[in-house]
Residue, then its C-alpha position, 0 to 999 in steps of 0.5 A: m500499500d501507498a503512504q495514503s492508504w497507510d494514513q487511512l489505516s492508522a485510526t483502525y490499525f488494530d482492527q485490521i492488521s495482525s500485529p506480532f505485539e498482541q498479547e497471544v503473540v510469541n515474539p522473540l524481538l523483546a528479548f533480543l533487544d533487551s539483551l543487547p550490551g550497553r544498550e542504554n548508551l546506543t542509538a536504536a531505530d524503529l524503521g517503518c514504526g507505524i502508530g508506534n507499538l514498539l516505541p515506548f519499549l525502546a525509549e526505556r531501554f535506548r539512549k536515543v530512538v529515532a522513529v521513521d515512517f513514510s505515513s503521516g497519519m502512522l506518525r500521528q499516531a506514533r507520537s500519541r503513543c510515545a511522548a519520551e524526550n528521547v525519541v525523534f520522529y522522521r517522515r521518510s521512505l525506507a527506500n532512501l535512508v541517507h539521512f541516517r547513514g552511519q548513525l544507528d547502533v540498532a536497527v529494527a524493522v517490524n513487518s515493515v519491508l513489504s514492497p512488492k517490487l523486488s528491486e525496491v526490496d533490496q533497496i531497502l535492505n541496503e539502506i538499512a545496512a548503510t545506516l548502522k555503524p561498524g558492527g551494528t545490529f539489525a533486528g527485523i520481522f519478516p511475513s513468511m511464505e512457509s508459513v502460508l504453505y503450511e496453512g494451506m496443507l493444513i487446510l488441504e488436509k480439513e477438505r480431504g475429510e470433508a470432500q467426496s474426493e481428493e479432486e474436490a478437496r484441492k479445488r476447494v483449496s485452490k478458490l481459497i488461497g490459489p493462484r488469484h491470491y498468491d504468486f507462490i514465486s515471487g512471494l506476493y499475496t494480491e488482494g484487490e489493488d493491494q500486494q504485500k510481499f512474503y519471504y522464503s527463508f533462503e530468500l530472505r537470507m540471500r538478500l541480506q548477504a547481498a546487503g551486506f548483513k553478516n551473522i545472519q540468524l533466523g528464528k520464528v514469531l509465532y501467532p495463535w490460531s484465530e480468526k483475525h490469523s488465519w482462516f480456520d482454527f487448528s488448534g493443537q497444531p504448531r502455530m503459523w509464523d512470521w520470521f524473526v532475523r538478527a544481523s549485523v554489519g562487519r566493518k568497512p575495508d579502509 
């Protein structure tokens, strides 16, 4: 979505967006940030801060916090959510972070690298890497395409138990999560005029490496089975997930 669409969404964010900061979500990001050594002397940025869910947490733990978003509506919500004196707000596109080059110790991006254009995804990741000081830390959350496939498999098994034939079951699943919604090669989800990027783990690692990140580690943010997060309630099955990424940038040669 463009900035204007996010402006319109800002007032009803929690009604329409699945947030990794909801109570029943298992999110390792907070513990990771809390464990960073010397964090009270570091500058951290929330890149694509949205309505500011993470800002109070960051403001309590880091010396300075930079909040960046391209939506003025989201920034208004974020300012009202966090009025700490050590937080500064900027309206910027993540595709152009030249203002912050080499200034950040920690960069955080929570489901904010969603562009359907792969060239822009690569540009954003390069821009994020360039904001970090040598040895700086990146922590990010990215939508998982493997999780989509996993849910699709569970739905297929459910439909096999209800349909008269396996062929009928496949047709039912195809109507729900078939090619008209997902492009499984590009990792794109389409709903009306809006498109969003999802990531395979191997693709995410490759793009991060190409952007200059090192020491890349992938974990999972686990979502509960609920009407908001999934088509069906598969309680008792392992949860769906987003990717949780930890990485760093090395020292540049002299």
